[in-house]
C-alpha positions as CSV (number, residue, x, y, z in Angstrom):
1,M,-0.3,-0.2,0.0
2,N,0.6,3.4,-1.0
3,L,-0.5,7.0,0.6
4,K,-2.5,7.1,-2.4
5,Q,-4.3,3.9,-1.9
6,Y,-5.0,4.8,2.0
7,Y,-6.4,7.7,0.8
8,Y,-8.8,5.1,-1.5
9,S,-9.5,3.1,1.2
10,T,-10.3,5.6,4.0
11,T,-12.7,7.2,1.3
12,I,-14.9,3.9,1.0
13,I,-14.6,3.4,4.9
14,Y,-15.9,6.4,5.8
15,L,-18.8,6.0,2.6
16,N,-19.7,2.7,4.1
17,L,-20.4,4.3,7.5
18,S,-22.4,6.9,6.0
19,L,-24.6,4.4,4.6
20,F,-24.2,2.5,7.5
21,A,-25.7,5.2,10.0
22,V,-28.4,6.1,7.5
23,A,-29.7,2.3,7.6
24,L,-29.4,2.5,11.5
25,S,-31.9,5.6,11.2
26,V,-34.2,4.2,9.2
27,I,-34.5,1.0,11.2
28,M,-34.8,3.4,14.6
29,F,-37.5,5.3,12.6
30,I,-39.5,2.2,11.7
31,V,-39.4,0.5,15.3
32,N,-40.4,3.6,16.7
33,F,-43.6,4.4,13.9
34,I,-44.8,0.7,14.6
35,L,-44.3,0.1,18.1
36,F,-44.1,3.4,20.1
37,N,-46.8,5.4,18.4
38,K,-44.2,8.1,16.9
39,S,-43.0,8.8,20.3
40,G,-39.5,10.4,20.2
41,I,-39.3,9.3,16.9
42,Y,-37.3,11.9,15.4
43,G,-35.0,12.3,18.7
44,S,-34.2,8.8,17.8
45,T,-33.1,9.0,14.1
46,I,-31.2,12.3,14.6
47,L,-28.1,11.2,15.9
48,F,-27.4,8.6,13.2
49,M,-28.2,11.2,10.7
50,F,-25.6,13.5,11.8
51,L,-23.2,10.9,12.0
52,S,-24.2,9.9,8.6
53,C,-23.4,13.4,7.7
54,V,-20.0,13.8,9.4
55,Y,-19.1,10.6,7.7
56,F,-20.2,11.2,4.5
57,I,-17.8,14.5,4.6
58,C,-15.1,12.7,6.1
59,S,-15.1,10.6,2.6
60,L,-15.4,13.7,0.5
61,V,-12.5,15.0,1.9
62,Y,-10.3,12.0,1.5
63,K,-12.3,11.2,-1.9
64,R,-10.2,14.9,-2.5
65,R,-7.3,14.1,-1.2
66,Y,-6.8,11.0,-3.0
67,K,-7.3,12.8,-6.5
68,S,-4.5,15.0,-5.5
69,V,-1.9,13.0,-4.8
70,P,0.3,11.7,-7.4
71,S,-0.1,7.8,-8.7
72,V,3.7,7.5,-8.8
73,F,5.7,6.6,-5.7
74,S,9.6,6.6,-5.4
75,P,10.3,3.1,-4.3
76,S,12.3,2.9,-1.1
77,S,14.9,0.5,0.2
78,K,14.7,1.2,4.0
79,T,12.8,-1.3,5.9
80,L,10.6,-0.1,9.1
81,L,13.4,-0.5,11.4
82,E,15.7,1.4,9.4
83,E,14.2,4.2,8.4
84,K,14.7,7.5,10.2
85,D,11.7,9.5,10.0
86,V,8.0,7.6,10.0
87,L,4.8,9.3,9.4
88,M,2.1,8.0,11.6
89,V,-1.4,7.9,9.8
90,F,-4.5,7.0,11.6
91,M,-6.9,4.3,9.3
92,P,-10.5,4.4,10.5
93,A,-10.9,1.1,12.8
94,P,-13.1,0.3,15.9
95,T,-9.9,0.8,17.9
96,L,-6.4,1.7,17.3
97,R,-4.8,1.2,13.8
98,V,-1.9,3.5,13.0
99,L,-0.2,3.5,9.6
100,L,3.6,3.7,9.1
101,F,4.6,5.5,6.1
102,N,7.8,7.0,5.0
103,G,8.1,10.7,3.9
104,K,7.8,9.1,0.2
105,G,4.3,7.8,0.8
106,Q,5.1,4.3,0.9
107,L,3.9,2.3,3.9
108,L,6.4,0.9,6.0
109,G,4.2,-1.4,8.2
110,E,1.5,-0.7,11.0
111,I,0.5,-0.6,14.6
112,N,-2.6,-1.9,15.5
113,D,-5.1,-3.6,18.1
114,S,-5.0,-6.9,18.6
115,N,-8.2,-6.9,19.2
116,T,-10.8,-5.1,16.4
117,S,-14.0,-6.4,17.6
118,W,-16.9,-4.6,15.7
119,Y,-18.3,-3.8,19.1
120,K,-15.5,-1.4,20.0
121,W,-17.2,1.0,17.4
122,F,-19.4,2.3,20.1
123,I,-17.0,2.5,22.9
124,P,-14.9,5.8,23.2
125,N,-11.3,5.3,23.2
126,N,-10.8,6.6,26.4
127,L,-12.8,3.8,28.0
128,L,-10.8,1.2,25.3
129,S,-7.5,2.9,26.7
130,L,-8.3,1.7,30.5
131,M,-8.6,-2.1,29.5
132,P,-6.0,-4.5,29.6
133,N,-5.1,-4.7,25.8
134,A,-2.3,-6.1,23.2
135,Y,-0.9,-4.1,20.5
136,V,0.7,-5.6,16.9
137,L,3.6,-3.7,15.1
138,T,4.2,-5.4,11.6
139,D,6.1,-4.7,8.6
140,C,4.8,-3.7,5.1
141,K,3.9,-7.5,4.4
142,G,2.1,-8.2,7.6
143,N,4.8,-9.8,9.5
144,I,4.9,-9.6,13.4
145,L,8.1,-7.6,14.4
146,A,6.7,-7.2,17.8
147,T,4.2,-7.5,20.3
148,F,3.0,-4.8,23.1
149,E,0.5,-6.2,26.1
150,V,-0.8,-4.1,28.6
151,N,-1.9,-6.6,31.7
152,R,-3.7,-4.4,34.3
153,W,-6.9,-2.0,34.6
154,F,-6.1,1.6,34.3
155,S,-3.1,1.6,34.2
156,N,0.0,2.0,31.3
157,D,2.4,-0.1,32.4
158,M,3.2,-1.9,29.6
159,V,5.8,-5.0,28.6
160,F,7.4,-5.6,25.1
161,Y,8.1,-8.4,23.2
162,D,10.2,-9.2,19.9
163,E,8.7,-11.1,16.7
164,M,10.2,-14.5,18.8
165,G,8.3,-13.6,21.8
166,E,10.9,-13.0,23.9
167,E,10.5,-10.3,26.8
168,I,13.0,-7.0,25.2
169,G,11.8,-4.6,28.0
170,F,8.7,-3.0,29.9
171,Y,7.6,0.5,30.5
172,Q,6.8,1.0,34.5
173,E,5.0,4.3,35.4
174,D,5.5,6.7,38.3
175,W,1.5,7.0,39.1
176,K,2.6,10.2,41.6
177,K,4.0,11.9,38.8
178,S,1.4,11.1,36.0
179,L,-1.7,13.0,36.6
180,V,-1.1,15.4,33.8
181,R,1.9,13.7,32.0
182,Y,3.2,10.5,31.0
183,N,6.0,9.8,33.3
184,G,8.1,6.9,33.8
185,A,10.9,4.5,32.6
186,V,11.2,2.1,29.9
187,R,13.5,-0.8,31.5
188,A,15.5,-3.1,29.6
189,S,14.7,-7.0,30.8
190,D,17.4,-7.0,33.0
191,G,15.7,-4.0,34.9
192,S,18.0,-1.4,33.8
193,I,16.8,2.0,33.0
194,R,17.0,2.4,28.8
195,M,14.6,5.5,28.5
196,N,13.4,8.2,30.7
197,I,10.0,9.4,29.7
198,D,8.1,12.0,30.9
199,I,5.7,13.6,27.9
200,S,2.7,16.0,28.1
201,V,-1.0,14.4,27.9
202,F,-1.6,16.6,24.8
203,L,1.2,14.6,22.7
204,Q,2.2,17.8,20.5
205,S,5.7,17.1,21.1
206,F,8.4,15.1,22.8
207,I,11.6,13.3,23.1
208,I,12.5,10.2,24.1
209,P,15.8,10.2,25.8
210,T,18.4,7.6,27.8
211,Q,18.9,7.6,30.9
212,E,22.2,9.6,30.2
213,G,20.0,12.4,28.4
214,K,21.1,11.3,25.0
215,M,18.3,11.8,22.6
216,L,16.8,8.5,20.9
217,A,13.8,9.7,19.2
218,S,11.6,12.7,18.8
219,Y,7.8,12.9,18.0
220,Q,6.0,15.8,16.9
221,K,3.3,17.5,15.0
222,G,1.9,20.3,13.2
223,W,4.9,21.2,10.9
224,M,6.9,18.7,8.0
225,P,8.8,19.2,4.9
226,L,7.4,20.9,2.0
227,E,8.0,17.7,0.0
228,W,6.0,15.8,2.3
229,A,3.0,18.0,2.6
230,E,2.6,17.7,-0.6
231,R,1.2,14.2,0.0
232,F,0.6,14.0,3.2
233,K,-2.7,16.5,3.4
234,E,-3.1,16.7,6.9
235,L,-0.7,18.8,8.7
236,N,-0.8,17.3,12.1
237,T,0.4,13.8,10.6
238,P,2.7,12.6,13.7
239,I,6.7,12.6,12.7
240,L,8.8,10.1,14.7
241,T,12.3,10.5,14.1
242,F,14.8,8.2,15.3
243,T,18.7,9.3,15.9
244,S,21.4,7.0,15.3
245,L,22.0,5.8,18.8
246,T,18.8,3.9,18.5
247,T,19.1,0.1,18.3
248,K,16.5,-2.3,16.9
249,N,15.4,-3.3,20.5
250,D,15.0,0.5,21.3
251,R,12.8,1.1,18.3
252,L,10.4,-1.7,19.3
253,C,10.1,-0.1,22.9
254,I,9.0,3.7,20.9
255,Y,6.8,2.1,19.0
256,G,4.9,0.1,21.8
257,L,5.3,3.5,24.1
258,C,3.6,5.7,21.4
259,A,1.0,2.5,20.5
260,R,-0.5,3.5,24.6
261,L,-0.4,6.8,23.9
262,L,-1.8,7.0,20.6
263,S,-4.7,4.6,22.2
264,N,-6.7,7.5,23.3
265,C,-6.7,9.2,20.2
266,K,-9.5,8.6,18.0
267,N,-9.7,7.2,14.5
C-alpha cells in the first residue's frame, strides 16, 4: 500500500460508515413508528443522521486528497526498523490502527490493536485505553515484528516482546507524577533503565532520551517539510524521528510506547 491507496481505502470506509448510519436511522424510525406510536421518533434518528453527514463529509475530504496525490511513488529500500523518519497516519477502525509511512508515501508497517471486534466502534477510545490490551507492530507485508501488552486495568504499564515472543523490556509508570503527564521509565528485560519518559498528555511534541540524557527519538506534529506536505495533506500528521543511537530493541520499545500513547486518540 502507498499513500494514494490509503486515501482511497479511507474514502470507502467513511462512505460505508455513512450508509450504515443511514440504515440505522431508518430502522430506528420504523421501530418507533410501529411500536411506540411516533413517540421520540425524531430524537432516536437525528443522531444517526448527524453521524451519517459527518462520515459523508469525511469521505469527500479523503476523495479530494486521493485525487490530488500523484500515482507514482519513489521506491525506498529501507525497512520500518531502518527508516529515520516515520509518519504516523490513523486508519478508521474500531480501535487503534496506525499506518506507518516514509516521507515518500510508501507504507513501512502498522501498529494495531490485536482485538478489533466490531463492538469497539461504540466504545470511546478513552474508555478502551483503561482496559487490558495488546498491540501488534507489523511490517509492510504483515509480518509481526513485536507485540506490546498491557495486562492490568487502569494502567499504562506495558511489556514489550520481539517477533520471537521474547521479552525485550517494559514500561513502568510513576503514578505519583502521571496526573497530567506520562511519566516513568522504559527498562530493559534485566531491569536497567533504558529511557526516561516525561511526556505531556497533549502529545504535541516530545523527545525520548536515554538515562544519560542522549536523545533516541523525537515526536512532533503540526510541521513537516514542504515535499512531504504535497503528499500528506493532514498537517498534524505525527512524525517519529529516530537518531543513530537507537538500537532495534529501542525502536520496538518506542513503537510500543507510541501505541499506548496514541490509543487515546480517535481514529
